C-alpha atoms as an extended CHARMM CRD file, in Angstrom:
* protein
*
       107  EXT
         1         1  PHE       CA            -14.7990000000      -10.9710000000       12.7120000000  PROA      1               0.0000000000
         2         2  TRP       CA            -11.9360000000      -13.2040000000       11.6050000000  PROA      2               0.0000000000
         3         3  THR       CA            -14.1580000000      -15.2450000000        9.2580000000  PROA      3               0.0000000000
         4         4  GLU       CA            -15.3810000000      -12.0690000000        7.5280000000  PROA      4               0.0000000000
         5         5  MET       CA            -11.7760000000      -10.8220000000        7.2000000000  PROA      5               0.0000000000
         6         6  ILE       CA            -10.6590000000      -14.0730000000        5.5630000000  PROA      6               0.0000000000
         7         7  THR       CA            -13.6630000000      -13.9780000000        3.2070000000  PROA      7               0.0000000000
         8         8  HSD       CA            -12.9320000000      -10.3950000000        2.1520000000  PROA      8               0.0000000000
         9         9  THR       CA             -9.1730000000      -10.7930000000        1.7290000000  PROA      9               0.0000000000
        10        10  SER       CA             -9.7150000000      -13.9540000000       -0.3120000000  PROA      10              0.0000000000
        11        11  SER       CA            -12.1700000000      -12.1120000000       -2.5650000000  PROA      11              0.0000000000
        12        12  VAL       CA             -9.5150000000       -9.4760000000       -3.3370000000  PROA      12              0.0000000000
        13        13  CYS       CA             -6.8790000000      -12.1970000000       -3.9180000000  PROA      13              0.0000000000
        14        14  TRP       CA             -4.7080000000      -11.5120000000       -0.8780000000  PROA      14              0.0000000000
        15        15  ASP       CA             -2.8230000000      -14.4520000000        0.6590000000  PROA      15              0.0000000000
        16        16  LEU       CA             -2.4410000000      -14.7600000000        4.4240000000  PROA      16              0.0000000000
        17        17  VAL       CA              1.2870000000      -14.9070000000        5.1220000000  PROA      17              0.0000000000
        18        18  LYS       CA              1.3240000000      -14.9970000000        8.9100000000  PROA      18              0.0000000000
        19        19  ARG       CA             -0.9950000000      -14.4870000000       11.8440000000  PROA      19              0.0000000000
        20        20  GLU       CA             -0.1420000000      -14.0590000000       15.4930000000  PROA      20              0.0000000000
        21        21  GLY       CA             -2.9710000000      -13.1130000000       17.8280000000  PROA      21              0.0000000000
        22        22  TYR       CA             -4.6460000000       -9.9720000000       16.5000000000  PROA      22              0.0000000000
        23        23  ILE       CA             -1.8960000000       -9.1950000000       13.9780000000  PROA      23              0.0000000000
        24        24  ALA       CA             -1.9820000000      -10.5950000000       10.4530000000  PROA      24              0.0000000000
        25        25  ILE       CA              0.1250000000      -10.0070000000        7.3480000000  PROA      25              0.0000000000
        26        26  TRP       CA             -1.2710000000      -10.4770000000        3.8460000000  PROA      26              0.0000000000
        27        27  GLN       CA              0.4580000000      -10.4650000000        0.4870000000  PROA      27              0.0000000000
        28        28  LYS       CA             -1.1810000000       -8.7930000000       -2.4900000000  PROA      28              0.0000000000
        29        29  PRO       CA             -1.0620000000      -10.6640000000       -5.8090000000  PROA      29              0.0000000000
        30        30  LEU       CA              1.9570000000      -10.2480000000       -8.0700000000  PROA      30              0.0000000000
        31        31  ASN       CA             -0.0320000000      -10.8290000000      -11.2700000000  PROA      31              0.0000000000
        32        32  ASN       CA             -3.6220000000      -10.9760000000      -12.5360000000  PROA      32              0.0000000000
        33        33  THR       CA             -4.0340000000      -14.7680000000      -12.4490000000  PROA      33              0.0000000000
        34        34  CYS       CA             -6.2570000000      -14.7810000000       -9.3600000000  PROA      34              0.0000000000
        35        35  TYR       CA             -8.2840000000      -11.7480000000      -10.4810000000  PROA      35              0.0000000000
        36        36  LEU       CA             -9.0320000000      -13.2410000000      -13.8820000000  PROA      36              0.0000000000
        37        37  SER       CA             -9.9310000000      -16.6770000000      -12.4880000000  PROA      37              0.0000000000
        38        38  ARG       CA            -12.5270000000      -15.4570000000       -9.9680000000  PROA      38              0.0000000000
        39        39  GLU       CA            -16.0930000000      -16.6680000000      -10.4280000000  PROA      39              0.0000000000
        40        40  ALA       CA            -18.6720000000      -14.3120000000      -11.9400000000  PROA      40              0.0000000000
        41        41  GLY       CA            -20.4270000000      -12.1610000000       -9.3640000000  PROA      41              0.0000000000
        42        42  VAL       CA            -17.6060000000      -12.1930000000       -6.7960000000  PROA      42              0.0000000000
        43        43  ARG       CA            -17.4130000000       -8.8630000000       -4.9880000000  PROA      43              0.0000000000
        44        44  PRO       CA            -15.6800000000       -6.5390000000       -5.3930000000  PROA      44              0.0000000000
        45        45  PRO       CA            -15.8860000000       -6.6730000000       -9.1880000000  PROA      45              0.0000000000
        46        46  LEU       CA            -13.0390000000       -5.8190000000      -11.5300000000  PROA      46              0.0000000000
        47        47  CYS       CA            -12.9740000000       -2.3550000000      -13.0980000000  PROA      47              0.0000000000
        48        48  ASN       CA            -13.6710000000       -1.8550000000      -16.7750000000  PROA      48              0.0000000000
        49        49  ARG       CA            -10.5590000000       -1.8860000000      -18.9120000000  PROA      49              0.0000000000
        50        50  ASP       CA            -11.0700000000        1.7770000000      -19.8540000000  PROA      50              0.0000000000
        51        51  ASP       CA            -11.1280000000        2.9480000000      -16.2090000000  PROA      51              0.0000000000
        52        52  ASP       CA             -8.0240000000        4.9430000000      -15.2580000000  PROA      52              0.0000000000
        53        53  PRO       CA             -6.6180000000        3.7310000000      -11.9000000000  PROA      53              0.0000000000
        54        54  ASP       CA             -4.7750000000        7.0420000000      -11.4870000000  PROA      54              0.0000000000
        55        55  ASN       CA             -7.8910000000        9.1890000000      -11.9400000000  PROA      55              0.0000000000
        56        56  VAL       CA             -8.9690000000        9.1680000000       -8.2900000000  PROA      56              0.0000000000
        57        57  TRP       CA             -9.4470000000       12.8310000000       -7.4090000000  PROA      57              0.0000000000
        58        58  PHE       CA            -12.9240000000       14.3540000000       -7.2940000000  PROA      58              0.0000000000
        59        59  GLY       CA            -14.5480000000       11.2200000000       -8.6480000000  PROA      59              0.0000000000
        60        60  THR       CA            -17.1990000000        8.9130000000       -7.3050000000  PROA      60              0.0000000000
        61        61  LEU       CA            -15.8350000000        6.3390000000       -4.8870000000  PROA      61              0.0000000000
        62        62  MET       CA            -16.3600000000        2.8400000000       -6.3100000000  PROA      62              0.0000000000
        63        63  PHE       CA            -15.7670000000       -0.5500000000       -4.7240000000  PROA      63              0.0000000000
        64        64  LEU       CA            -13.7770000000       -2.1150000000       -7.5740000000  PROA      64              0.0000000000
        65        65  ILE       CA            -10.4390000000       -3.8290000000       -8.1960000000  PROA      65              0.0000000000
        66        66  HSD       CA             -8.0860000000       -2.6350000000      -10.9100000000  PROA      66              0.0000000000
        67        67  VAL       CA             -6.1120000000       -5.3740000000      -12.6120000000  PROA      67              0.0000000000
        68        68  LEU       CA             -2.3780000000       -5.0390000000      -12.3010000000  PROA      68              0.0000000000
        69        69  LEU       CA             -0.7190000000       -3.1910000000      -15.1440000000  PROA      69              0.0000000000
        70        70  LYS       CA              2.0640000000       -4.8890000000      -17.0560000000  PROA      70              0.0000000000
        71        71  THR       CA              5.2970000000       -3.0880000000      -16.3090000000  PROA      71              0.0000000000
        72        72  LYS       CA              8.9130000000       -3.6540000000      -17.1270000000  PROA      72              0.0000000000
        73        73  GLU       CA             11.0320000000       -4.9570000000      -14.3120000000  PROA      73              0.0000000000
        74        74  VAL       CA             13.5080000000       -2.3330000000      -13.1890000000  PROA      74              0.0000000000
        75        75  LYS       CA             16.4710000000       -3.2850000000      -11.0780000000  PROA      75              0.0000000000
        76        76  ILE       CA             17.6520000000       -0.5780000000       -8.7360000000  PROA      76              0.0000000000
        77        77  GLY       CA             21.2460000000       -0.7000000000       -7.5810000000  PROA      77              0.0000000000
        78        78  LEU       CA             22.3680000000        0.1960000000       -4.1050000000  PROA      78              0.0000000000
        79        79  GLN       CA             23.2950000000        3.7990000000       -3.5080000000  PROA      79              0.0000000000
        80        80  GLU       CA             26.9820000000        4.2620000000       -2.8860000000  PROA      80              0.0000000000
        81        81  THR       CA             26.5450000000        6.9130000000       -0.2040000000  PROA      81              0.0000000000
        82        82  ARG       CA             23.9030000000        6.9240000000        2.4490000000  PROA      82              0.0000000000
        83        83  ILE       CA             22.9850000000        9.2900000000        5.2290000000  PROA      83              0.0000000000
        84        84  ASN       CA             22.7830000000        7.6430000000        8.6050000000  PROA      84              0.0000000000
        85        85  LEU       CA             19.5570000000        9.1800000000        9.9190000000  PROA      85              0.0000000000
        86        86  SER       CA             19.9130000000        7.3180000000       13.1660000000  PROA      86              0.0000000000
        87        87  SER       CA             23.0460000000        9.3120000000       13.9760000000  PROA      87              0.0000000000
        88        88  PRO       CA             22.4550000000       11.1670000000       17.2600000000  PROA      88              0.0000000000
        89        89  ASP       CA             23.8430000000       14.4170000000       15.7950000000  PROA      89              0.0000000000
        90        90  VAL       CA             21.4840000000       14.3760000000       12.8000000000  PROA      90              0.0000000000
        91        91  VAL       CA             18.4330000000       13.5370000000       14.9340000000  PROA      91              0.0000000000
        92        92  HSD       CA             19.3230000000       16.1050000000       17.6250000000  PROA      92              0.0000000000
        93        93  ASN       CA             19.9840000000       18.9280000000       15.1290000000  PROA      93              0.0000000000
        94        94  SER       CA             16.7290000000       18.2150000000       13.2970000000  PROA      94              0.0000000000
        95        95  TYR       CA             14.7970000000       18.1260000000       16.5570000000  PROA      95              0.0000000000
        96        96  MET       CA             16.3160000000       21.4110000000       17.7720000000  PROA      96              0.0000000000
        97        97  ALA       CA             15.5840000000       23.1560000000       14.4560000000  PROA      97              0.0000000000
        98        98  GLN       CA             11.9530000000       22.0530000000       14.5570000000  PROA      98              0.0000000000
        99        99  MET       CA             11.6140000000       23.0140000000       18.2200000000  PROA      99              0.0000000000
       100       100  ASP       CA             12.8870000000       26.5390000000       17.4630000000  PROA      100             0.0000000000
       101       101  ILE       CA             10.2840000000       26.9180000000       14.7120000000  PROA      101             0.0000000000
       102       102  TRP       CA              7.4530000000       25.8240000000       17.0300000000  PROA      102             0.0000000000
       103       103  ILE       CA              8.6030000000       28.0980000000       19.8560000000  PROA      103             0.0000000000
       104       104  ARG       CA              8.6040000000       31.1060000000       17.5090000000  PROA      104             0.0000000000
       105       105  PHE       CA              5.2390000000       30.0750000000       16.0850000000  PROA      105             0.0000000000
       106       106  LEU       CA              3.5880000000       29.7230000000       19.4910000000  PROA      106             0.0000000000
       107       107  ARG       CA              4.7910000000       33.0860000000       20.8240000000  PROA      107             0.0000000000
């Protein structure tokens, strides 16, 4: 199984970052260099340039790779205020509200 997994992930240009036992982490490519340098006939093939990667609903499922689109780098600053969702009060209140809904629903 592991040999087939390495073969497949290499064909889609993923790099093995770390493996421990049955758990493995791969990194997807950051640019199209690997995709464009693959040998002819490697599966899965690249999509045609006119294929829309966002047009996925109600279409035929195809085993293809879309090249990465060129996008502008956007830097996102840290938010000044954050909600601490691990706060016991927030978690407890949310849990109680959901429990009340389910109790009413099940009656």
